[in-house]
Backbone as JSON, one array per atom type, in Angstrom:
{
  "sequence": "MSDRIVLRAARWVDVVAGEVRSPATIVVEGNRIASVDSTEATFMGGCWI",
  "N": [[118.34, 143.6, 106.49], [119.35, 141.83, 108.81], [120.94, 138.03, 108.89], [119.14, 136.08, 111.84], [121.29, 133.62, 114.4], [120.27, 131.47, 116.95], [121.98, 130.29, 119.32], [122.05, 127.31, 121.53], [124.13, 126.47, 124.18], [125.66, 124.51, 126.17], [127.3, 124.95, 128.25], [129.24, 128.23, 128.89], [132.03, 130.02, 128.41], [133.4, 132.71, 130.05], [135.31, 135.15, 129.77], [136.09, 137.31, 130.47], [135.16, 138.19, 133.36], [136.64, 135.5, 134.19], [135.54, 132.79, 134.42], [132.97, 129.88, 134.2], [129.86, 129.68, 132.63], [126.52, 128.44, 132.54], [123.48, 127.52, 132.03], [123.36, 128.77, 128.34], [122.35, 131.7, 126.21], [123.09, 132.5, 122.99], [122.54, 134.87, 120.9], [123.05, 135.14, 117.61], [123.8, 137.64, 115.11], [124.08, 138.63, 111.87], [127.39, 138.52, 111.56], [127.56, 139.4, 114.06], [128.49, 139.16, 117.48], [125.01, 139.88, 119.84], [123.99, 139.35, 121.47], [124.23, 137.66, 125.17], [122.99, 135.78, 127.24], [122.33, 134.65, 130.21], [120.08, 133.29, 131.15], [117.51, 130.85, 131.04], [115.53, 130.37, 129.57], [114.48, 132.77, 126.51], [113.01, 135.95, 125.57], [112.39, 136.62, 122.3], [111.51, 138.27, 119.21], [108.7, 137.78, 119.18], [108.72, 136.3, 120.71], [109.03, 133.19, 122.9], [111.5, 131.46, 123.52]],
  "CA": [[117.78, 142.59, 107.67], [120.6, 140.65, 109.0], [120.24, 136.82, 109.33], [119.99, 136.11, 113.27], [121.13, 132.71, 114.89], [119.86, 131.69, 118.2], [122.9, 129.02, 120.2], [121.82, 127.29, 122.51], [125.15, 126.45, 125.24], [125.28, 124.11, 128.21], [128.23, 126.01, 128.84], [130.11, 128.98, 127.81], [133.24, 130.89, 129.22], [133.13, 134.33, 130.21], [136.97, 135.7, 130.06], [136.18, 138.9, 131.72], [134.98, 137.38, 135.06], [137.02, 134.25, 134.46], [134.06, 132.1, 135.25], [132.33, 129.02, 133.22], [129.06, 129.82, 133.13], [125.46, 127.45, 132.59], [123.34, 127.57, 130.32], [123.54, 130.14, 128.13], [121.54, 131.25, 124.88], [123.82, 134.12, 122.46], [122.27, 135.4, 119.49], [124.29, 136.1, 116.61], [122.98, 139.12, 114.25], [125.09, 139.13, 111.15], [128.3, 137.81, 111.68], [128.05, 139.88, 115.87], [126.89, 138.7, 119.02], [124.6, 140.31, 119.9], [123.65, 139.07, 122.93], [124.69, 136.51, 125.46], [122.22, 135.46, 127.92], [122.57, 132.98, 131.22], [118.84, 132.12, 131.52], [117.02, 129.06, 130.11], [114.17, 131.03, 128.28], [115.07, 133.86, 126.57], [112.02, 136.45, 124.68], [112.72, 136.89, 121.07], [110.5, 138.56, 117.92], [107.85, 138.1, 119.61], [108.18, 134.29, 121.05], [110.33, 132.41, 124.04], [113.09, 130.14, 122.93]],
  "C": [[119.04, 141.49, 108.07], [120.16, 139.14, 109.29], [120.36, 137.11, 110.99], [120.07, 134.19, 113.6], [120.77, 132.76, 116.09], [121.3, 130.51, 118.17], [122.5, 129.29, 121.2], [122.45, 125.96, 123.74], [124.81, 125.76, 126.38], [126.05, 124.77, 129.16], [129.02, 126.67, 127.74], [130.94, 129.92, 129.5], [133.39, 131.93, 129.15], [134.62, 134.49, 130.84], [136.75, 136.29, 130.69], [135.9, 138.62, 133.03], [135.51, 136.2, 135.26], [136.1, 133.28, 135.01], [133.53, 130.95, 134.01], [130.96, 128.93, 134.14], [128.04, 128.63, 132.29], [124.74, 127.64, 133.16], [123.28, 129.03, 129.69], [122.84, 130.32, 126.54], [122.45, 133.15, 124.27], [123.22, 133.31, 120.99], [122.83, 135.86, 119.16], [123.21, 136.37, 115.55], [123.99, 139.44, 113.3], [126.11, 138.43, 110.98], [129.23, 138.49, 113.43], [127.29, 139.34, 116.46], [126.09, 139.44, 119.23], [123.93, 140.87, 121.16], [123.87, 137.9, 123.69], [123.03, 136.49, 127.32], [122.31, 134.49, 129.04], [121.44, 132.25, 131.77], [118.01, 131.0, 131.07], [115.9, 129.72, 129.07], [114.88, 132.79, 128.0], [113.79, 134.78, 125.14], [112.54, 136.94, 123.5], [112.46, 137.34, 119.65], [109.07, 137.9, 118.14], [107.51, 136.3, 120.41], [109.16, 133.8, 121.77], [111.07, 131.64, 122.76], [114.26, 129.55, 124.44]]
}
């Protein structure tokens, strides 16, 4: 099982859309970004973060 790190950012740059968005929750699993969610709360691993 890989390590999971959850980062919460006030702002992030969506390079594809050319926009600055806020807020964001970024989930990193191992050495890859698994997901980026622009909502306040995220359900992961059986709990809200």
